[in-house]
N, CA, C and O of each residue as an XYZ file, in Angstrom:
496
protein
N      20.974     -7.828     -1.313
C      21.803     -8.533     -1.088
C      21.053     -9.788     -1.145
O      20.653    -10.497     -2.068
N      20.975     -9.851      0.431
C      20.129    -11.758      0.552
C      18.770    -11.828     -0.105
O      18.527    -12.984     -0.451
N      17.905    -11.066     -0.362
C      16.248    -11.160     -1.036
C      17.276    -11.660     -1.895
O      17.648    -12.795     -1.600
N      17.832    -11.132     -2.867
C      18.675    -11.357     -4.267
C      19.573    -12.921     -4.924
O      19.723    -13.599     -5.941
N      19.900    -12.834     -3.742
C      20.420    -14.702     -3.197
C      19.299    -15.047     -3.741
O      19.005    -15.133     -4.933
N      18.442    -15.320     -2.435
C      16.731    -15.581     -2.115
C      16.162    -15.682     -3.241
O      15.200    -16.449     -3.201
N      16.419    -15.087     -4.525
C      15.106    -15.298     -5.353
C      15.826    -15.594     -6.333
O      15.254    -15.492     -7.419
N      16.849    -15.917     -6.354
C      18.090    -16.294     -7.700
C      17.698    -18.011     -7.195
O      17.153    -18.770     -7.998
N      17.976    -18.354     -6.111
C      17.389    -19.709     -4.953
C      16.566    -20.635     -5.987
O      16.667    -21.628     -6.707
N      15.562    -19.484     -5.502
C      13.913    -19.576     -5.910
C      13.615    -19.742     -7.347
O      12.899    -20.346     -8.145
N      14.448    -18.976     -7.249
C      14.346    -20.153     -9.311
C      14.654    -20.867    -10.800
O      14.297    -21.042    -11.965
N      16.046    -21.236     -9.286
C      16.573    -22.391     -9.943
C      15.752    -23.569     -8.614
O      16.322    -24.645     -8.432
N      14.841    -23.352     -8.029
C      14.200    -24.586     -7.674
C      14.489    -24.537     -5.896
O      13.777    -25.085     -5.055
N      15.177    -24.086     -5.751
C      16.111    -24.158     -4.355
C      15.899    -23.425     -3.219
O      16.479    -22.452     -2.736
N      14.576    -24.342     -2.753
C      13.893    -22.944     -1.399
C      13.482    -23.764     -0.980
O      12.873    -24.679     -1.533
N      13.852    -23.536      0.641
C      13.472    -24.716      1.675
C      12.171    -24.600      2.225
O      11.898    -23.510      2.728
N      11.065    -25.744      2.241
C       9.436    -24.384      2.312
C       9.157    -24.499      3.944
O       8.039    -24.235      4.386
N      10.580    -25.037      5.075
C      10.100    -24.472      6.302
C      11.533    -24.346      6.904
O      12.495    -25.114      6.890
N      11.288    -22.788      7.577
C      12.713    -21.494      7.573
C      11.820    -22.384      9.387
O      12.407    -21.763     10.272
N      11.151    -23.067      9.874
C      11.363    -23.361     11.821
C      10.570    -21.814     12.167
O       9.748    -21.254     11.441
N      11.061    -21.367     13.412
C      11.588    -20.167     13.784
C      12.468    -19.231     13.311
O      12.411    -18.018     13.511
N      13.313    -19.860     12.654
C      13.719    -18.384     12.211
C      14.031    -17.620     11.598
O      14.718    -17.749     10.584
N      13.537    -16.457     12.132
C      13.188    -15.099     11.918
C      13.776    -14.856     10.382
O      13.121    -14.920      9.341
N      14.746    -14.653     10.481
C      15.663    -14.317      8.896
C      15.628    -14.688      7.628
O      15.848    -14.030      6.612
N      15.279    -16.005      7.796
C      14.879    -17.410      6.909
C      13.003    -16.434      5.994
O      12.575    -15.755      5.060
N      12.589    -17.311      7.530
C      10.782    -16.303      7.451
C      11.201    -15.644      6.883
O      11.759    -16.232      5.957
N      11.325    -14.545      6.816
C      11.462    -13.360      6.596
C      11.978    -12.776      5.149
O      11.540    -11.825      4.503
N      13.278    -13.854      4.809
C      14.004    -13.638      3.009
C      12.284    -15.158      1.914
O      11.663    -15.129      0.852
N      12.348    -16.027      3.025
C      11.411    -17.222      2.527
C       9.878    -15.925      2.256
O       9.895    -15.649      1.057
N       9.092    -15.408      2.731
C       8.088    -14.137      2.482
C       8.702    -13.366      2.129
O       8.105    -12.527      2.804
N       9.708    -12.581      1.451
C      10.289    -12.210      0.281
C      10.432    -12.458     -0.923
O      10.124    -11.803     -1.918
N      11.112    -13.833     -0.757
C      11.129    -13.986     -2.156
C       9.458    -15.043     -2.969
O       9.403    -15.592     -4.070
N       7.854    -14.922     -1.378
C       6.943    -15.181     -1.832
C       6.064    -13.836     -1.942
O       4.853    -13.938     -1.745
N       6.655    -12.498     -2.267
C       5.881    -11.995     -2.602
C       6.168    -11.107     -4.154
O       5.556    -10.510     -5.040
N       7.182    -11.407     -3.850
C       8.621    -11.016     -5.341
C       8.389    -11.736     -6.669
O       8.833    -11.335     -7.745
N       7.584    -12.938     -6.478
C       8.062    -13.630     -7.741
C       6.416    -13.462     -8.777
O       5.255    -13.154     -8.509
N       6.980    -13.763     -9.703
C       6.324    -13.393    -11.385
C       7.193    -12.495    -11.893
O       8.331    -12.051    -11.741
N       5.594    -12.336    -12.985
C       6.235    -11.548    -13.938
C       5.887     -9.706    -13.569
O       6.720     -8.826    -13.787
N       4.103     -9.383    -12.827
C       4.648     -8.367    -12.155
C       5.395     -7.419    -11.437
O       5.538     -6.236    -11.746
N       6.009     -8.174    -10.164
C       7.733     -8.037     -9.815
C       9.039     -7.627     -9.592
O       9.917     -7.369     -8.769
N       8.409     -7.769    -11.802
C      10.318     -7.798    -12.181
C      10.626     -6.595    -11.859
O      11.666     -6.791    -11.230
N      10.507     -5.841    -11.852
C      11.062     -4.785    -11.917
C      11.203     -4.502    -10.547
O      12.372     -4.327    -10.204
N      10.134     -4.381     -9.434
C      10.941     -4.378     -8.833
C      11.994     -5.750     -7.925
O      11.671     -5.542     -6.755
N      12.623     -6.491     -7.911
C      13.775     -7.358     -8.313
C      14.438     -6.668     -8.801
O      15.528     -6.492     -8.259
N      14.179     -6.039     -9.872
C      15.279     -5.647    -10.250
C      16.396     -4.860    -10.182
O      17.554     -4.795    -10.596
N      14.902     -3.788     -8.898
C      15.480     -2.618     -8.048
C      16.230     -3.400     -7.341
O      17.457     -3.306     -7.317
N      15.602     -4.194     -6.739
C      16.598     -4.346     -5.058
C      17.525     -5.806     -5.566
O      17.812     -6.683     -4.751
N      17.867     -5.870     -6.842
C      19.148     -6.556     -7.859
C      20.468     -5.746     -7.422
O      21.495     -6.220     -6.937
N      20.173     -4.389     -7.720
C      20.991     -3.253     -7.669
C      20.316     -2.038     -6.694
O      19.700     -1.166     -7.306
N      20.377     -1.944     -5.470
C      19.456     -1.541     -5.126
C      20.352     -0.113     -5.383
O      19.869      0.764     -6.100
N      22.003      0.104     -4.601
C      22.169      1.237     -4.197
C      22.550      1.664     -5.745
O      22.465      2.892     -5.787
N      22.997      1.064     -7.237
C      22.960      2.219     -8.307
C      21.203      2.925     -7.936
O      20.763      4.058     -7.742
N      20.652      1.634     -7.980
C      19.223      2.642     -8.131
C      18.877      3.444     -7.358
O      17.934      4.096     -7.805
N      19.156      3.711     -6.462
C      18.917      4.994     -5.101
C      19.910      6.646     -6.339
O      19.586      7.789     -6.661
N      21.263      5.630     -6.619
C      22.501      6.880     -7.122
C      21.241      7.140     -8.258
O      21.240      8.371     -8.219
N      20.689      6.958     -8.765
C      20.622      6.820    -10.918
C      18.848      7.222     -9.915
O      18.150      6.829    -10.850
N      18.253      7.468     -9.309
C      16.921      7.894     -8.915
C      16.871      8.853     -8.610
O      15.960      9.640     -8.871
N      17.791      9.053     -7.997
C      19.202      9.866     -7.532
C      19.051     11.151     -8.301
O      18.383     12.174     -8.149
N      20.055     10.647     -9.316
C      19.817     12.301     -9.860
C      18.639     12.330    -11.481
O      18.421     13.261    -12.257
N      18.284     11.384    -11.476
C      17.355     11.766    -12.599
C      16.157     12.310    -11.942
O      15.170     12.651    -12.595
N      16.221     12.393    -10.712
C      14.743     13.602     -9.686
C      15.555     14.600     -9.683
O      14.867     15.607     -9.515
N      16.031     14.719     -9.724
C      18.029     16.028     -9.228
C      18.060     16.732    -11.044
O      18.571     17.851    -11.067
N      17.669     16.293    -12.223
C      18.510     16.175    -13.100
C      17.123     16.885    -14.173
O      17.277     17.557    -15.193
N      15.748     16.441    -13.496
C      14.734     16.789    -14.062
C      14.419     18.032    -13.727
O      14.188     19.032    -14.406
N      14.456     17.699    -11.829
C      13.881     19.461    -12.446
C      14.553     20.047    -12.262
O      14.151     21.208    -12.184
N      16.348     19.813    -11.992
C      16.451     21.845    -12.923
C      16.106     21.480    -14.151
O      15.238     22.195    -14.652
N      16.466     20.674    -14.748
C      15.192     20.900    -16.343
C      14.212     22.019    -16.822
O      13.910     22.883    -17.645
N      13.875     21.144    -15.350
C      12.532     22.240    -15.454
C      12.499     23.375    -14.713
O      11.834     24.269    -15.236
N      13.031     23.657    -13.594
C      13.087     25.621    -14.462
C      13.919     26.362    -14.281
O      14.076     27.393    -13.626
N      14.579     25.643    -15.047
C      15.825     26.234    -16.209
C      15.414     26.747    -17.568
O      15.673     27.677    -18.331
N      14.565     25.567    -17.484
C      14.133     25.798    -19.766
C      12.959     26.569    -19.404
O      12.008     26.427    -20.173
N      12.728     27.664    -18.027
C      12.051     28.310    -17.430
C       9.941     28.481    -17.579
O       9.193     29.459    -17.605
N       9.596     26.286    -17.668
C       8.711     26.108    -17.806
C       7.525     25.556    -16.147
O       6.442     24.995    -15.976
N       8.514     26.107    -15.371
C       8.306     26.448    -13.395
C       8.820     26.428    -13.903
O       9.478     26.150    -14.906
N       8.123     27.297    -12.038
C       9.427     28.456    -10.914
C      10.070     27.241     -9.589
O      11.045     27.446     -8.866
N       9.241     26.085     -9.589
C       9.390     25.512     -8.046
C       9.405     24.779     -9.031
O       9.441     25.481    -10.042
N       9.387     22.769     -9.470
C       9.615     21.318     -9.390
C       9.808     20.732     -8.640
O      10.732     20.818     -7.831
N       8.667     19.690     -8.734
C       8.839     18.217     -7.332
C       8.810     17.040     -8.684
O       9.101     15.868     -8.444
N       8.461     17.448     -9.994
C       7.441     16.356    -10.689
C       8.803     15.693    -10.262
O       8.413     14.598     -9.856
N      10.219     15.707    -10.109
C      11.276     14.785    -10.329
C      11.256     13.720     -8.911
O      12.006     12.744     -8.935
N      10.580     13.903     -7.985
C       9.971     12.939     -6.889
C       9.578     11.855     -7.483
O       9.924     10.692     -7.274
N       8.523     12.464     -8.553
C       7.756     11.181     -8.802
C       8.838      9.699     -9.169
O       8.443      8.630     -8.703
N       9.543      9.700     -9.606
C      10.723      9.220    -10.376
C      10.735      8.294     -8.979
O      10.205      7.188     -9.091
N      11.021      8.475     -8.314
C      11.305      7.605     -6.587
C      10.207      6.084     -6.277
O      10.491      5.039     -5.693
N       8.712      6.585     -7.041
C       7.510      5.507     -6.525
C       7.613      4.412     -6.390
O       7.288      3.688     -5.449
N       8.453      4.032     -8.094
C       8.536      2.307     -8.087
C      10.212      2.483     -6.902
O      10.469      1.346     -6.505
N      11.187      3.443     -6.372
C      11.316      2.464     -5.296
C      11.468      2.294     -3.941
O      12.116      1.589     -3.167
N      10.471      3.374     -3.909
C       9.294      2.795     -2.688
C       8.646      2.250     -2.489
O       8.471      1.900     -1.322
N       7.339      1.531     -4.176
C       7.678      0.174     -4.186
C       7.876     -0.903     -3.388
O       7.175     -1.636     -2.691
N       9.487     -0.758     -3.797
C      10.472     -1.938     -3.881
C      10.306     -2.431     -2.198
O      10.093     -3.557     -1.751
N      10.514     -0.975     -1.399
C      11.307     -0.994     -0.461
C       9.692     -0.955     -0.116
O       9.298     -0.475     -1.179
N       8.420     -1.160      0.729
C       7.182     -1.548      0.761
C       7.511     -3.046      0.444
O       7.128     -3.523      1.512
N       7.746     -3.616      0.059
C       7.565     -4.892     -0.166
C       8.242     -5.541      0.564
O       7.631     -6.042      1.508
N       8.956     -5.674      0.520
C      10.484     -6.039      2.055
C       9.823     -5.524      3.687
O      10.089     -6.008      4.787
N       8.784     -4.250      3.306
C       8.545     -3.975      5.223
C       8.001     -4.572      4.691
O       8.820     -4.681      3.778
N       7.272     -5.118      4.409
C       5.296     -5.931      3.720
C       5.896     -7.596      4.236
O       5.297     -8.309      5.041
N       7.639     -8.077      3.316
C       7.661    -10.148      3.657
C       8.340     -9.207      4.916
O       8.044     -9.893      5.894
N       9.080     -8.028      5.437
C       9.010     -8.658      7.750
C       8.324     -9.432      8.324
O       8.318    -10.451      9.015
N       7.028     -7.789      7.306
C       6.469     -7.908      8.915
C       5.294     -9.700      8.847
O       4.608    -10.133      9.772
N       5.470    -10.315      7.469
C       4.903    -11.132      7.307
C       5.275    -12.209      8.054
O       4.517    -12.831      8.798
N       7.276    -12.611      7.734
C       7.690    -13.315      7.951
C       7.894    -13.422      9.462
O       8.011    -14.561      9.913
N       7.949    -12.441     10.260
C       7.548    -12.549     11.772
C       6.511    -13.015     12.276
O       6.607    -13.601     13.354
N       5.090    -12.866     11.555
C       4.456    -12.698     11.531
C       4.719    -14.439     11.617
O       4.836    -14.967     12.723
N       4.781    -15.083     10.616
C       4.763    -16.689     11.404
C       5.961    -16.872     12.345
O       5.847    -17.261     13.507
N       6.819    -16.639     11.900
C       7.716    -17.107     12.862
C       6.662    -16.953     14.348
O       6.032    -18.003     14.225
N       6.306    -16.532     15.177
C       4.949    -15.571     16.055
C       4.146    -17.020     15.775
O       3.768    -17.848     16.604
N       4.057    -17.027     14.762
C       2.452    -18.405     14.653
C       2.976    -19.992     15.269
O       2.575    -20.803     16.104
N       4.269    -19.846     14.169
C       4.252    -21.268     14.405
C       5.425    -21.276     16.450
O       5.188    -22.302     17.087
N       6.215    -20.487     17.017
C       6.197    -20.344     17.897
C       4.846    -20.459     18.980
O       4.872    -21.238     19.932
N       4.017    -19.830     18.772
C       2.517    -20.002     19.498
C       2.357    -21.551     19.048
O       3.297    -22.202     19.504
N       1.578    -22.232     18.398
C       1.492    -23.082     17.773
C       2.552    -24.228     19.031
O       2.194    -25.124     19.795
N       3.452    -23.829     18.830
C       4.733    -25.414     19.453
C       4.175    -24.807     20.977
O       3.517    -25.745     21.428
N       4.139    -23.835     21.837
C       3.749    -23.577     22.876
C       2.036    -24.544     23.693
O       1.735    -25.179     24.704
N       1.512    -24.138     22.635
C       0.312    -24.404     22.830
C       0.705    -26.136     22.629
O       0.515    -26.562     23.768
N       1.072    -27.123     21.916
C       1.716    -28.206     21.194
C       2.210    -28.104     23.006
O       1.349    -27.996     23.879
N       3.759    -28.162     23.336
C       4.440    -28.101     24.681
C       2.922    -28.120     25.955
O       2.521    -28.929     26.792
N       2.703    -27.450     25.721
C       1.230    -26.693     26.873
C       0.540    -28.442     27.313
O       0.470    -29.210     28.272
N       0.039    -28.314     25.468
C      -1.473    -29.440     25.910
C      -0.297    -31.349     26.329
O      -0.719    -32.191     27.122
N       0.894    -31.485     25.641
C       1.483    -32.818     26.356
C       1.554    -32.381     27.453
O       1.584    -33.360     28.199
N       1.628    -30.967     28.351
C       1.754    -31.703     29.761
C       0.459    -31.625     30.349
O       0.004    -31.765     31.485
N      -0.095    -31.297     28.957
C      -1.210    -31.750     30.441
C      -2.284    -32.551     30.188
O      -3.211    -32.881     30.927
N      -2.063    -32.802     29.143
C      -2.220    -34.215     28.884
C      -1.713    -35.487     29.435
O      -2.598    -36.308     29.674
N      -0.285    -35.914     29.741
C       0.744    -36.329     30.265
C       0.103    -36.350     32.405
O      -0.023    -37.378     33.072
N      -0.123    -35.070     32.850
C      -0.163    -34.337     33.494
C      -1.640    -35.098     34.155
O      -2.231    -34.579     35.102
């Protein structure tokens, strides 16, 4: 839900460039960055309606597997599980954004500590 709100704010041009050392804000900023563009529009749609996407994907995969088995095409079907690929791709983008946000916060903290250490060594 927060990612969807952040994407809407980014579309309106209300993006904060500097998130400082706020981990949550950095993760949201990374998610917005990774989900921009026309290519990621389906992933944004899935994430905007996450619960509905999970429910519909489960029902569609279950029904597809049952339909293939009942029709006699196969005895056991796993084809319906392929319908989960887009949802798993969206979740992977969110995990990637979380890692990227954490990495950026750690880098900012390290830079701040190095700057403080340099100031302390130059003044002392």
